[in-house]
C-alpha positions as CSV (number, residue, x, y, z in Angstrom):
1,M,25.4,-15.7,-30.7
2,P,26.9,-18.9,-32.0
3,F,28.8,-19.1,-35.3
4,V,29.1,-21.7,-38.1
5,A,32.6,-22.7,-39.2
6,A,33.2,-24.6,-42.4
7,V,36.7,-25.8,-43.1
8,Q,38.0,-27.2,-46.4
9,T,40.8,-29.7,-45.8
10,T,43.4,-31.5,-47.9
11,P,43.0,-35.3,-48.2
12,D,45.4,-35.8,-45.3
13,G,43.2,-33.6,-43.0
14,K,45.1,-30.3,-43.0
15,P,42.9,-27.2,-43.1
16,Q,43.1,-25.1,-46.3
17,L,40.3,-22.6,-46.2
18,V,37.8,-21.6,-43.6
19,C,34.4,-19.8,-43.8
20,L,33.0,-18.3,-40.6
21,R,29.6,-16.7,-40.1
22,Q,27.9,-15.6,-36.9
23,Q,24.3,-16.9,-37.0
24,P,21.8,-18.9,-35.1
25,F,21.7,-22.7,-35.4
26,T,18.4,-23.0,-37.4
27,R,17.8,-25.2,-40.4
28,E,17.0,-22.2,-42.5
29,Q,20.1,-20.3,-41.5
30,V,22.4,-23.3,-42.1
31,A,20.8,-23.9,-45.5
32,E,21.4,-20.2,-46.4
33,F,25.1,-20.6,-45.2
34,A,25.5,-23.8,-47.2
35,A,24.1,-22.2,-50.4
36,R,26.6,-19.4,-50.1
37,S,29.6,-21.2,-48.8
38,I,29.6,-24.9,-49.6
39,A,30.0,-26.5,-53.0
40,P,27.4,-29.0,-54.0
41,S,30.1,-31.6,-54.5
42,A,31.4,-31.3,-51.0
43,T,31.2,-33.9,-48.2
44,V,30.2,-32.1,-45.0
45,V,31.1,-33.9,-41.8
46,T,29.2,-32.6,-38.7
47,D,28.7,-33.6,-35.1
48,G,25.1,-34.7,-35.8
49,L,23.4,-31.5,-34.7
50,W,19.9,-31.6,-36.3
51,C,20.2,-28.3,-38.2
52,F,23.3,-29.3,-40.2
53,G,21.2,-31.7,-42.2
54,A,20.2,-28.6,-44.2
55,V,23.5,-28.8,-46.2
56,Q,21.9,-31.6,-48.2
57,L,19.5,-29.0,-49.7
58,V,22.4,-27.7,-51.8
59,G,23.4,-31.1,-52.9
60,A,26.3,-31.7,-50.5
61,E,26.8,-35.1,-49.0
62,H,26.2,-35.0,-45.2
63,E,28.1,-37.4,-42.9
64,R,27.0,-37.4,-39.3
65,V,29.5,-38.4,-36.6
66,V,27.7,-38.3,-33.2
67,T,30.5,-37.4,-30.8
68,G,28.7,-37.7,-27.4
69,G,30.8,-34.8,-26.0
70,G,33.7,-35.1,-23.6
71,K,37.5,-35.4,-24.2
72,A,37.1,-38.4,-26.5
73,S,35.1,-36.4,-29.0
74,V,37.9,-33.8,-29.4
75,E,40.3,-36.5,-30.4
76,L,38.3,-37.8,-33.4
77,L,40.3,-37.7,-36.6
78,Q,37.3,-36.3,-38.6
79,F,37.3,-33.2,-36.5
80,K,41.1,-32.6,-36.0
81,A,41.3,-29.7,-38.4
82,I,38.3,-27.8,-37.1
83,N,39.2,-28.5,-33.5
84,T,42.7,-27.2,-34.0
85,F,41.4,-24.1,-35.8
86,L,38.7,-23.4,-33.2
87,G,41.3,-23.8,-30.4
88,N,43.6,-21.3,-32.0
89,L,40.7,-19.0,-32.7
90,K,39.6,-19.0,-29.0
91,C,43.2,-18.5,-27.8
92,S,43.8,-15.6,-30.1
93,F,40.5,-13.9,-29.2
94,S,41.1,-14.2,-25.5
95,G,44.5,-12.7,-25.8
96,T,43.7,-10.0,-28.3
97,Y,40.1,-9.0,-27.8
98,H,39.6,-9.4,-24.1
99,A,39.1,-5.7,-23.5
100,F,36.7,-5.1,-26.4
101,D,33.0,-5.7,-26.7
102,F,33.0,-9.2,-28.2
103,A,29.3,-9.5,-28.4
104,K,29.0,-6.3,-30.5
105,Y,32.0,-6.8,-32.8
106,S,32.3,-10.6,-33.0
107,H,31.2,-10.7,-36.7
108,R,34.1,-8.4,-37.5
109,Y,36.6,-10.4,-35.5
110,L,35.5,-13.6,-37.3
111,A,35.8,-11.8,-40.7
112,E,39.3,-10.7,-39.9
113,T,40.3,-14.2,-38.8
114,Q,38.8,-15.7,-41.9
115,Y,40.6,-13.2,-44.2
116,R,44.0,-13.8,-42.6
117,F,43.6,-17.6,-42.4
118,N,42.6,-17.9,-46.0
119,R,45.5,-15.8,-47.2
120,R,48.2,-17.2,-44.9
121,F,50.1,-18.9,-47.7
122,N,50.9,-15.6,-49.4
123,L,51.5,-13.2,-46.6
124,R,53.4,-10.7,-48.7
125,S,50.2,-9.9,-50.7
126,I,47.9,-9.1,-47.6
127,L,49.1,-5.6,-47.1
128,A,49.1,-4.8,-50.8
129,R,45.6,-6.2,-51.3
130,L,44.3,-4.3,-48.2
131,L,45.8,-1.0,-49.5
132,R,44.3,-1.6,-53.0
133,A,40.9,-2.2,-51.5
134,A,41.2,0.9,-49.3
135,C,42.2,3.0,-52.3
136,L,39.4,1.7,-54.6
137,S,36.6,2.0,-52.0
138,T,34.5,5.1,-52.1
139,P,34.4,7.4,-49.0
140,A,31.5,6.6,-46.6
141,P,30.3,8.4,-43.5
142,A,30.6,6.6,-40.2
143,H,26.9,6.0,-39.8
144,F,26.8,4.2,-43.2
145,I,29.7,1.9,-42.1
146,R,28.1,1.1,-38.8
147,A,24.7,0.4,-40.4
148,A,25.9,-3.2,-41.1
149,E,25.9,-3.7,-37.3
150,V,22.2,-3.2,-37.0
151,G,21.3,-6.8,-37.9
152,Y,23.5,-8.3,-35.2
């Protein structure tokens, strides 16, 4: 199943935050993603796929850049941050998760990547935050934890 990636960049085009979600490319799903993950004041730059027009429903400005595919589309400045991120993501997945069932657990792999990427500027806090979350969470049986996988 495809996934949507939203990247917040600095004015000079460097990625700051990323939001990843495994979902189909439908107008309704993209609108739901935009409502949860994109600020109404954002400018969303997409490759022109029809379903991404749904980001305007939350008030975000939508800029379409029709790439046409091929090597030239990868070199467009507007997509440098997302292309770099996706290239690194694919490389890390192929090296780390090649022996696992990616189709079954891809939503978890994306969540892990998003968590680490968004906290990369303060690496010392990751372990402490993870331990705190583990200590504060209530015990749950395995069938309850796996229930989240039913929708995928």
